[in-house]
C-alpha positions in Angstrom: 7.7 24.2 -27.8 11.4 23.0 -27.4 12.7 26.3 -26.3 10.7 26.4 -23.3 12.2 23.4 -22.2 15.7 24.5 -22.5 15.4 26.8 -19.2 15.2 24.0 -17.3 18.6 22.8 -18.7 21.0 23.8 -15.8 17.6 23.6 -13.4 19.6 21.1 -10.6 22.6 22.5 -10.6 20.8 26.3 -9.3 18.0 24.6 -7.0 17.5 25.0 -4.3 19.8 28.4 -3.6 22.5 28.3 -1.0 19.9 29.0 1.9 17.7 25.9 0.5 15.3 27.9 -1.1 13.4 26.7 -3.8 11.6 30.3 -5.5 9.8 31.3 -2.1 9.8 27.7 -1.2 12.1 25.7 1.5 14.6 27.1 4.1 14.8 25.7 7.1 12.8 27.0 10.0 14.4 25.4 12.9 14.5 25.9 17.1 17.8 27.5 17.7 19.5 24.1 19.3 18.7 22.2 16.0 20.5 24.6 13.9 24.0 23.4 14.4 23.1 19.8 14.0 21.3 20.4 10.3 24.5 22.6 9.3 26.4 19.8 10.6 24.7 17.4 8.1 24.3 20.4 5.2 28.3 20.4 5.4 28.6 16.5 5.9 26.4 16.2 2.6 27.6 19.0 0.3 31.4 17.2 0.9 30.5 13.7 0.4 28.2 14.2 -2.3 31.3 15.2 -4.4 33.5 12.2 -3.2 34.5 9.5 -5.7 34.5 7.2 -2.5 31.2 7.8 -1.0 29.5 7.8 -5.1 31.4 4.6 -5.9 30.0 2.7 -2.4 26.3 3.9 -3.3 26.7 2.4 -6.6 27.9 -0.7 -5.6 25.4 -1.0 -2.8 22.8 -0.1 -5.5 23.9 -2.7 -8.0 24.9 -5.7 -5.5 22.3 -5.0 -2.6 18.9 -3.4 -3.8 19.2 -4.9 -7.3 18.8 -1.8 -9.4 18.5 -1.2 -12.3 14.4 -1.8 -12.0 12.8 -2.1 -15.3 10.4 -0.1 -17.1 7.6 -2.4 -18.0 5.4 -2.0 -20.9 1.7 -2.6 -19.2 0.5 -4.0 -23.0 -2.7 -5.9 -21.9 -3.9 -3.0 -20.0 -3.0 -0.4 -22.6 -4.9 -2.5 -25.1 -8.3 -3.0 -23.1 -8.5 0.9 -22.5 -7.5 2.5 -25.8 -4.9 3.7 -27.9 -2.4 5.5 -25.4 0.7 3.0 -24.1 1.4 2.6 -20.4 4.3 1.8 -19.5 6.0 1.2 -15.3 8.8 2.5 -13.9 8.9 -0.8 -11.7 10.2 0.6 -8.5 8.2 -1.9 -6.3 11.0 -4.3 -7.4 13.6 -2.2 -5.6 14.7 -4.2 -2.6 12.2 -3.7 0.4 9.5 -3.3 -2.3 9.5 0.4 -3.0 11.6 3.7 -4.4 12.2 4.7 -0.4 15.6 2.3 0.2 17.3 4.8 -2.8 17.1 7.8 -0.5 18.3 5.6 2.8 20.9 3.8 1.9 22.1 7.2 0.7 21.4 8.7 4.2 22.9 5.5 6.2 25.8 6.1 4.7 26.1 9.9 5.7 25.2 9.0 8.9 28.3 6.3 9.1 30.5 9.3 7.5 29.2 11.4 10.4 30.1 8.8 12.9 26.1 8.7 13.9 25.0 5.8 16.1 21.2 5.9 15.3 18.5 6.5 12.6 15.6 8.3 13.6 12.7 8.6 11.2 8.5 8.9 10.8 6.5 6.5 8.5 3.2 6.6 7.3 2.8 3.3 5.1 5.4 1.5 6.7 7.7 1.4 3.4 9.9 4.7 4.3 10.4 2.7 8.1 11.0 -0.4 6.7 13.9 0.8 4.3 15.4 2.5 7.0 15.1 -0.4 9.6 16.9 -2.2 6.7 19.6 0.2 6.4 20.3 0.6 9.6 20.9 -3.2 9.5 23.2 -3.1 6.7 25.2 -0.3 8.2 25.8 -1.8 11.8 23.2 1.3 13.3 20.8 1.5 15.9 17.1 2.5 14.3 13.8 4.1 16.2 10.4 4.5 14.0 7.8 6.7 14.8 4.5 5.6 13.2 0.8 6.8 14.3 -1.6 4.0 15.5 -4.2 4.6 13.0 -1.2 3.3 10.2 0.1 0.7 12.3 -3.1 -0.7 12.4 -3.5 -0.6 8.6 0.2 -1.7 8.0 0.6 -4.6 9.9 3.0 -6.5 7.6 5.4 -3.4 7.8 5.5 -3.3 11.3 6.6 -6.8 11.8 9.0 -6.4 8.9 10.9 -3.2 10.8 10.9 -5.2 14.1 12.3 -8.3 12.4 15.3 -5.9 11.2 15.9 -4.6 14.4 13.9 -1.4 14.6 12.3 0.0 17.5 8.7 0.8 16.6 7.5 3.4 18.7 3.6 4.1 18.4 2.2 7.8 18.0 -1.1 8.1 20.0 -1.9 12.3 19.7 -4.0 14.2 17.2 -4.7 12.1 13.9 -2.6 9.4 15.0 -1.1 9.3 11.0 1.8 10.9 9.4 2.0 14.4 10.5 1.8 13.5 14.1 4.4 10.7 13.5 6.4 13.3 11.9 6.1 15.5 15.2 6.8 13.0 17.4 10.2 11.9 15.7 11.3 16.2 15.3 10.9 15.8 19.1 13.3 12.9 19.9 15.5 13.8 17.5 16.2 17.0 19.6 17.3 14.8 22.6 19.6 13.0 20.6 21.1 15.0 17.5 24.7 14.6 18.9 24.4 10.7 18.5 21.9 10.4 16.1 20.4 11.7 12.4 16.8 12.1 11.6 16.2 10.6 8.2 13.5 12.5 6.8 11.1 9.9 4.7 10.5 12.2 1.5 11.7 15.7 -0.1 10.6 17.4 3.2 11.6 19.3 6.0 14.1 21.9 6.7 17.1 22.4 4.5 19.1 20.1 3.2 16.8 17.3 3.2 14.6 18.2 0.3 17.4 19.0 -1.5 19.5 15.6 -0.6 16.6 13.1 -0.8 15.9 14.6 -4.7 19.0 13.7 -5.6 19.3 10.2 -3.7 15.9 9.4 -5.7 16.6 10.8 -9.1 18.8 7.6 -9.9 15.3 6.2 -10.7 14.6 8.9 -13.4 18.0 8.7 -14.7 17.3 4.7 -15.4 13.6 5.4 -16.3 14.4 7.9 -19.1 17.5 5.5 -20.7 15.4 2.9 -20.5 12.3 4.2 -22.1 14.4 5.3 -25.2 16.2 2.1 -25.4 13.0 0.7 -25.6 11.1 2.4 -27.8 13.5 5.0 -29.4 11.7 8.4 -28.2 10.4 9.5 -24.9 7.4 9.3 -23.8 4.5 11.8 -24.1 3.7 12.3 -20.4 5.5 11.3 -17.2 3.0 10.7 -14.0 3.7 9.8 -10.1 1.4 10.3 -7.1 2.4 12.9 -4.7 2.2 13.3 -0.9 5.6 14.4 0.1 6.9 13.7 -3.2 9.9 12.2 -3.1 9.5 9.6 -5.7 7.8 11.6 -7.8 10.5 14.0 -8.0 13.1 11.1 -8.6 11.2 10.8 -12.1 10.5 14.1 -12.5 13.9 15.4 -12.0 15.3 13.5 -15.3 12.6 14.7 -17.9 12.6 18.5 -16.9 14.5 20.0 -19.5 12.6 17.5 -22.1 9.3 18.1 -24.4 7.4 16.0 -21.2 4.4 16.6 -20.0 4.9 16.0 -16.1 1.7 15.5 -13.9 2.0 14.8 -10.0 -1.0 12.6 -8.7 -2.5 13.9 -5.3 -5.0 11.7 -3.1 -8.4 13.4 -3.7 -9.6 10.9 -1.1 -13.3 10.6 -0.1 -14.1 14.3 -1.8 -13.1 17.9 -1.7 -14.3 18.2 1.8 -11.9 19.6 4.5 -10.7 16.5 6.1 -11.5 14.1 3.6 -8.3 14.2 1.5 -4.6 15.3 1.3 -4.3 16.8 -1.7 -2.3 20.0 -0.3 -1.1 21.8 -3.7 -5.3 21.8 -5.1 -6.6 23.1 -1.9 -3.7 24.4 -0.3 -1.7 27.9 0.9 1.2 29.1 1.6 2.8 28.6 5.2 5.5 26.4 7.2 5.6 23.1 8.9 8.1 20.9 10.2 11.0 23.3 9.2 10.1 24.2 5.6 7.8 27.1 4.3 6.0 25.0 1.0 1.9 24.7 0.5 0.1 22.8 2.8 -3.8 22.7 4.1 -4.4 24.7 6.7 -6.8 26.6 8.8 -7.0 30.9 9.3 -4.2 30.3 12.2 -1.9 28.5 10.0 -2.5 25.2 11.9 -2.6 22.0 9.7 -5.9 20.8 8.7 -6.9 16.9 9.0 -6.2 15.1 6.3 -7.1 11.6 4.8 -6.2 9.1 1.9 -6.9 5.3 1.5 -2.9 5.6 1.2 -1.6 5.9 4.4 1.9 7.4 2.6 -0.1 10.0 1.0 -2.0 11.5 3.8 0.2 14.4 4.9 -1.1 18.0 5.1 1.7 19.3 3.1 4.0 18.7 -0.1 7.4 19.0 -0.4 8.6 22.7 -1.4 10.4 21.9 -5.0 6.8 20.5 -6.3 5.3 24.2 -5.0 8.2 25.7 -7.2 7.6 23.6 -9.8 3.9 24.4 -10.0 4.7 28.0 -10.0 7.3 27.8 -12.7 4.3 25.8 -14.8 6.3 23.3 -15.3 4.8 20.0 -13.7 0.5 20.0 -13.3 -0.7 18.8 -10.4 -4.0 16.6 -10.6 -6.1 14.5 -8.1 -7.2 10.9 -7.9 -10.1 9.8 -5.6 -10.1 6.3 -3.7 -12.4 4.8 -6.0 -10.1 5.2 -8.9 -6.9 4.6 -7.0 -9.0 0.9 -6.1 -10.1 0.4 -9.8 -6.7 1.0 -11.1 -5.1 -1.2 -8.2 -7.6 -4.1 -9.4 -7.1 -3.1 -12.9 -3.0 -3.9 -12.8 -3.8 -7.0 -10.5 -5.8 -8.5 -13.1 -4.3 -7.9 -16.3 -0.6 -7.3 -15.6 -0.4 -9.8 -12.8 1.4 -7.0 -10.7 -0.2 -5.8 -7.3 0.7 -1.9 -6.7 1.0 -0.5 -3.1 -2.2 2.0 -2.6 -0.1 5.0 -3.1 1.2 4.3 -6.9 -2.3 3.7 -7.6 -3.4 6.7 -7.4 -0.6 7.7 -10.4 -2.0 4.7 -12.2 -5.4 6.4 -11.7 -4.3 9.2 -13.9 -2.7 7.3 -16.6 -5.7 5.4 -16.8 -8.2 8.1 -17.2 -5.6 9.6 -20.2 -5.8 5.9 -21.8 -9.4 6.5 -21.6 -9.5 9.3 -23.6 -8.5 7.2 -26.9 -5.6 9.6 -28.4 -2.6 7.8 -29.5 0.7 8.1 -27.2 2.3 7.3 -24.6 2.6 7.6 -20.4 5.1 6.6 -17.9 4.1 5.7 -14.7 6.1 5.3 -11.5 5.2 2.6 -9.8 6.8 3.4 -6.4 5.9 0.4 -4.5 4.3 -2.8 -4.2 1.0 -3.8 -2.3 1.8 -6.9 -0.2 1.8 -4.1 2.5 -2.0 -3.2 1.6 -3.3 -6.6 0.7 -5.0 -7.3 4.3 -7.0 -3.6 4.0 -7.9 -4.0 0.3 -9.4 -7.1 1.2 -11.3 -5.9 4.4 -12.7 -3.0 2.7 -13.1 -3.8 -1.2 -12.6 -8.1 -1.2 -11.5 -9.0 -4.7 -12.4 -6.5 -6.8 -15.1 -8.1 -8.5 -17.3 -4.9 -8.8 -14.9 -2.7 -10.8 -15.3 -5.7 -13.3 -19.1 -5.7 -13.7 -19.7 -4.8 -17.0 
């Protein structure tokens, strides 16, 4: 079995190709006026990525400001409750600002300073990317504009407050479904007018090249840490690794360290209320190849190629496409993509609260739901879950719609 994984020994060195493609996915589909701007970003990143000064500064920031490394934690009580499978968490909820997003935002902020930019522009769904980028802007002394759908603003009020406290300008997006896809549209439109003095900091492994590569590279620190920590804790690798997939940054961050290992890898998409159009955001499960927001990937689209409406209880997952590298890894058969619906995610949320004293983000709860499903099958083994964020931002919404979760414990 080990032989098939050797094909991935040098995978990261060769993917993407020089044009930003992962197989047939990726690239840079841009209006003429933005081509020069993205080429400038590509050259700047490829230059400083090899710079000892940049690397050492980013390492210092991760250690002294972000609080890295974040730990791997064994969920002993929850594992014993469910069966023989041992569940472990990579605790990105303990990264400064409460999620994995700061890993790439500090890198993007450092890149912006290197390029002489004055402003960071971004979209956000659950607000974690917005908070992380506002944090980076404050750290580096930059202006910051965050575009956010009105639906997500209402759901994620604590994060909106945090962004404003950090000095960012939160700009409501009121067209379409008023969620993440529309926020990306608005941020792109703003960047078109300001690319001379600003940089668009994409919040996931999405968008035109070089962002899918760059965000993956910045996020890979969590996978490198997790692999080393798991080996140190147990003496072996996990049998399975899983993470939630919206755009896919937290998942590629952890997957990248295990691609060449004999480990099963699972990306967990949001099935929401069910498989009907508009009730989920499971792009890999129900989508088809298409182009959106400057890159080609798998997307939920109608017959005309227009994005379909999407939904997830987790604001950070309700996007109608997925990072191009995920589409490629599925084609290669290296990563398996599964789903978890709202009900399973909410049960996982409350089980982690009650049995481990950890309140997870609703996004991360989807990955945990898959681990719980595996544990209930009763087979011995281990599964490492990327707990990509904490649930402080979600508690008001959860309490309003699910109360204290008692119905999940009526056995």
